[in-house]
C-alpha positions in Angstrom: 0.0 0.0 0.0 1.3 3.5 -0.9 0.8 6.5 1.2 -0.3 8.5 -1.9 -3.3 6.2 -2.1 -4.4 7.4 1.3 -3.9 11.0 0.3 -5.9 10.4 -2.8 -8.7 8.8 -0.7 -8.8 11.7 1.7 -9.1 14.1 -1.2 -11.9 12.1 -2.6 -13.7 11.9 0.7 -13.4 15.7 1.1 -14.4 16.7 -2.4 -17.0 13.9 -3.0 -15.9 14.1 -6.7 -13.5 11.9 -8.6 -12.8 14.6 -11.2 -12.2 17.4 -8.6 -10.1 15.1 -6.4 -8.0 14.1 -9.5 -7.4 17.8 -10.2 -6.3 18.5 -6.7 -4.0 15.6 -6.8 -2.6 16.6 -10.2 -3.3 13.3 -12.0 -5.7 12.4 -14.7 -9.1 11.0 -13.6 -8.5 7.5 -15.0 -5.1 7.3 -13.1 -6.8 8.6 -10.0 -9.6 6.0 -10.2 -7.0 3.2 -10.6 -5.3 4.4 -7.5 -8.6 4.3 -5.5 -9.2 0.8 -6.9 -5.8 -0.3 -5.8 -6.5 1.0 -2.3 -9.8 -1.0 -2.3 -7.9 -4.1 -3.4 -5.4 -3.7 -0.6 -8.3 -3.1 1.9 -10.3 -6.0 0.5 -13.5 -4.1 0.7 -15.4 -1.4 -1.3 -14.6 2.1 0.1 -16.7 4.1 -2.3 -20.5 3.7 -3.0 -20.6 3.9 -6.8 -24.4 3.6 -6.9 -24.9 7.2 -5.9 -23.9 10.7 -6.9 -22.3 12.8 -5.5 -19.7 10.2 -4.4 -20.3 8.7 -1.0 -18.2 6.6 1.2 -19.2 3.1 2.4 -19.2 2.4 6.1 -15.8 0.9 5.6 -14.7 4.0 3.7 -15.8 6.2 6.6 -13.7 4.1 9.0 -10.7 4.3 6.7 -11.1 8.1 6.2 -10.9 8.7 9.9 -7.9 6.4 10.2 -6.2 7.9 7.1 -6.3 11.4 8.6 -4.5 10.2 11.7 -2.0 8.1 9.8 -1.1 11.0 7.4 -0.8 13.5 10.2 1.5 11.1 12.1 3.7 10.6 9.1 4.0 14.3 8.5 4.8 14.9 12.2 7.4 12.1 12.1 9.0 13.5 8.9 9.2 17.0 10.5 10.9 15.5 13.6 13.4 13.5 11.5 14.3 16.6 9.4 15.1 18.5 12.6 18.0 16.1 13.2 19.9 17.5 10.2 21.9 20.7 10.8 21.2 22.0 7.3 17.4 21.6 7.6 17.1 23.6 10.8 18.2 27.0 9.4 17.7 26.4 5.7 14.5 27.2 3.8 13.7 24.5 1.2 12.0 25.5 -2.0 10.4 23.5 -4.8 10.6 25.6 -8.0 9.8 24.9 -11.7 13.0 25.0 -13.8 12.2 28.3 -15.6 11.6 30.3 -12.4 14.8 28.8 -10.9 16.7 30.5 -13.8 14.7 33.7 -14.2 12.9 34.9 -11.1 14.6 33.4 -8.1 18.2 34.9 -8.3 17.0 38.5 -8.4 14.2 37.9 -5.9 16.5 36.4 -3.4 19.0 39.3 -3.9 16.2 41.8 -3.0 15.1 39.8 0.0 18.7 39.4 1.3 19.1 43.2 1.0 16.0 43.7 3.0 16.2 40.9 5.5 19.8 40.0 5.8 21.5 36.6 5.2 19.3 33.7 4.2 20.1 30.1 3.8 18.1 28.5 1.0 18.0 25.1 -0.7 16.3 25.0 -4.1 15.1 21.9 -5.9 14.2 22.6 -9.6 11.5 20.3 -11.0 8.7 20.4 -13.5 5.5 22.1 -12.3 3.7 18.8 -11.5 6.5 17.4 -9.4 7.1 20.7 -7.7 3.5 20.8 -6.5 3.7 17.2 -5.3 6.9 18.1 -3.4 4.9 20.6 -1.4 1.8 18.4 -0.9 3.9 15.5 0.2 5.9 17.5 2.7 9.2 17.4 0.8 9.8 21.2 1.0 8.9 24.3 3.0 7.6 26.5 0.2 6.6 26.2 -3.4 7.3 28.9 -5.9 5.2 28.6 -9.1 3.5 30.3 -12.1 -0.2 30.7 -12.2 -2.3 31.2 -15.3 -6.1 31.1 -15.4 -6.0 28.5 -18.1 -3.7 26.3 -16.1 -4.5 26.9 -12.4 -2.6 25.1 -9.7 -5.4 23.4 -7.7 -4.2 23.7 -4.1 -7.0 23.6 -1.6 -7.1 27.1 0.0 -8.3 25.5 3.3 -5.0 23.6 3.4 -2.5 25.9 1.6 -1.8 29.7 1.8 -0.7 31.7 -1.2 1.2 35.0 -1.6 1.3 36.8 -5.0 4.9 37.9 -5.8 4.7 39.5 -9.2 3.8 39.1 -12.9 5.6 37.6 -15.9 5.0 38.2 -19.6 5.3 35.3 -22.0 6.0 36.5 -25.5 7.5 35.4 -28.9 11.2 36.2 -29.5 13.6 35.5 -32.3 17.0 36.5 -33.7 17.1 39.9 -35.4 18.3 40.5 -39.0 21.1 42.9 -39.9 18.7 45.8 -39.6 17.5 44.7 -36.1 14.1 43.5 -37.4 12.7 40.1 -36.5 14.2 37.4 -38.6 10.9 35.5 -38.6 7.5 37.2 -39.0 4.4 36.0 -37.2 1.9 34.7 -38.1 3.7 33.1 -41.1 1.9 31.7 -44.1 0.8 28.3 -45.5 3.7 28.5 -48.1 6.3 29.9 -45.6 5.5 28.7 -42.0 7.5 30.2 -39.2 10.1 27.8 -37.6 8.7 27.2 -34.2 10.8 26.3 -31.1 8.2 24.6 -28.9 7.8 23.4 -25.3 7.5 19.6 -25.0 3.9 18.3 -24.7 2.7 18.6 -21.2 5.1 21.5 -20.2 3.3 24.2 -18.2 4.5 27.1 -20.3 3.7 25.1 -23.4 0.0 24.9 -22.4 0.0 28.6 -21.7 1.4 29.2 -25.2 -1.4 27.0 -26.6 -3.9 29.2 -24.8 -2.3 32.3 -26.2 -2.5 31.0 -29.8 -6.2 30.0 -29.3 -7.0 33.4 -27.9 -5.2 35.1 -30.8 -7.5 33.5 -33.3 -7.0 33.5 -37.1 -4.6 31.5 -39.1 -1.2 30.8 -37.4 1.4 29.0 -39.5 4.1 27.5 -37.3 6.3 24.6 -38.2 7.6 22.8 -35.0 11.3 22.3 -35.6 12.5 21.7 -32.1 11.0 21.0 -28.7 12.1 20.7 -25.1 10.6 21.4 -21.7 13.4 23.8 -20.8 12.9 27.5 -21.6 16.7 28.1 -21.4 17.2 25.7 -24.2 14.6 27.4 -26.3 16.2 30.7 -25.7 19.6 29.4 -26.8 18.1 28.0 -30.0 16.3 31.3 -30.7 19.5 33.2 -30.2 21.2 31.0 -32.8 18.5 31.8 -35.3 16.7 28.5 -35.3 13.2 29.9 -35.0 10.7 31.7 -32.8 10.3 30.8 -29.1 7.7 32.0 -26.6 9.8 32.9 -23.5 9.3 34.7 -20.2 10.4 38.3 -20.6 12.6 38.1 -17.5 14.6 35.3 -19.1 15.6 37.3 -22.2 16.5 40.8 -20.8 20.2 40.5 -21.3 19.7 39.1 -24.8 17.3 42.0 -25.7 19.7 44.6 -24.3 22.7 43.4 -26.4 20.6 42.7 -29.5 20.8 39.0 -29.7 17.0 38.7 -29.5 14.0 40.9 -30.5 10.3 40.5 -30.1 9.0 38.5 -33.1 5.9 40.7 -33.0 5.0 43.8 -31.0 1.3 42.9 -31.1 0.2 42.2 -27.5 -2.2 39.6 -28.8 0.8 37.3 -29.1 1.5 37.6 -25.4 0.3 36.1 -22.2 0.6 37.2 -18.6 1.3 34.8 -15.6 1.3 35.4 -11.9 4.2 34.3 -9.8 3.0 32.9 -6.5 4.5 31.5 -3.3 2.7 28.7 -1.5 2.9 27.0 1.9 1.0 24.3 3.8 -1.2 25.6 6.6 -0.9 24.3 10.2 2.2 23.5 12.1 4.2 21.8 9.3 6.4 24.9 8.6 9.6 25.0 10.5 10.4 28.3 12.4 12.9 29.7 9.9 10.5 29.2 7.0 7.6 30.6 9.0 9.7 33.8 9.7 10.6 34.0 6.0 6.9 33.7 5.0 5.9 36.4 7.5 8.7 38.7 6.3 7.8 38.3 2.6 4.2 38.9 3.4 5.1 42.1 5.3 7.3 43.3 2.5 4.7 42.6 -0.1 2.0 44.5 1.8 4.3 47.5 2.0 4.7 47.7 -1.8 2.7 50.4 -3.6 -0.5 49.1 -5.1 
């Protein structure tokens, strides 16, 4: 039996919806259903009454729900106690951060915070968005730093997790300039001459936001996918070399814009999307003191900023 099955079951019991619980657990509904079935196979009894809607628990399911809450709380408490035995963990704030933010936002953000708050010890684990969220929900970090876009919301239950908005990011198309400083590739391209497109790999968070931007843009868009990766830094390097157009966070390309290695592939704001940058923490007593102080300080500094 895997502990994530218990976490899935608790989410299902609280939402009374397979689809909603699957969203909160960041898995597809079929995968979520299989995990509940695996838990039932382990228990040897039906836990969910599938003859009714909304979803209801069987009597056995109600018993397991109460026990699961205690088991998961005990595991989280035990993990927190174990982490206190390491000298690094006591005074170090541990972040889970998607790769792009680790390269673009985090260095300057921490510089500003250190200037305001003094020395900080931090440990950053760079992951894809899905795994970064799981790192927080499974207690593997103190704080989660992530993008948020309305088309791709991060479904963290506000009753269990707090959020602080830290800023905004613009996602826009960039390419190498020609000798006159104009875009080497022109959007939207044509059927006879599609624009070479440097794309995010399927499933990448920023890739899904780009897809939303293209849908919102409307009209014919002629892009020929010539390269793909889930790393924005790799797309930027390819764009600088003139391989095509890449949709990149504006903060990631400022040096390349300043020295003329990149330009906007189109100044039309219809090709751009805006994302929030947010900080998340679990509610309750799971946050260690140094991380709690950091959260309070960031909240105070954010509140002092002009509206």
